N, C-alpha and C positions, 0 to 999 in steps of 0.2 A: 536465443531469443526465448526470457521465461520473464511473464508475471506471473508472480507472487501474490498472495494472501495470506496472515497468517490465525491463528484462536483469535472471536473479539475479547480479550477479557478487557478490558483496559475502558474503567465509569466515566461518560461524563451524557453531564442531559436528560440525565434515566432511562441512558442504551447501555447498552456493554458495542464498545471500536473494535475496531481489525485496523490492521495496515496494508496498502496495497500497492506493489511498488515493483517495479522493473531493474533485474538482474544489465540489462542491458541501454537506455539508452531511455533517458525523460520523452521522447519524441513518442516508442512505443504506449509506454505508462499511457499523457497523455489520451495516445488514440483510443487504446484499451477502455481506458474510462470516460470516454465521449461516444465511445460504441453506445457502455455500457450504464450513459448515462448519467454516470454519474457529475455531479455540480463540481465547477471549476471551484469556489470557495471550499471542500471539502481538500486540496492540496493543500502541501505542508512541508513546501522546499524541494522534497526527496518523495515524498508517498502520499496518499489519500488518508486517511481518516475513512474511515463505510462501515454503517450500522452493521447487528449483527444480521439480521434479516438479510440483507443485499446479499451477503458469503454463499450463500448455496447458490444464485443465479452467478455469482462471480465465475467460480468453481466451475460450475454448467459452460458458460461461453469459452472457457480459457486458462484462465489463471492456474497456476499449481499449488493447493494449499499445504502449507509448511508448517512447523511452528516458528513462534519466535524468534529466538538461535540462530535458528537458519536461516531467518529473511534476513535479521542484522547482518550477517556473517559474509550475505551471498551481492546485498546490499555495499556494503565496502568491500568487497572483492570489485563490484562491478565500476567503485570508485565514484559509484555518487553522491554516496553517501556524503550529508549535514550536519556537522558533530554540534551537539549540544550546545556547548558553548559561542560556537560560530551563529546559531539562532536566533542571540540575547543583543542582536547589534541595534 
């Protein structure tokens, strides 16, 4: 069971954003996010979008920092990945 966070590389709303995922379950992911006071609106089907300034706090709380490719690889392997084409319904 691991919660993972990648590098904040995604620009939006004048900030850079990272992704927070679980390689085990959405329940684990939601519990971690709640414990770190992440808003529910930050959840996007299989991950939370988190601002750059939150990343050090998430790592300190136990999230494993990984590169984006590793995060996606582990999310796919977990069976939790929601493909892009399935997001557009």
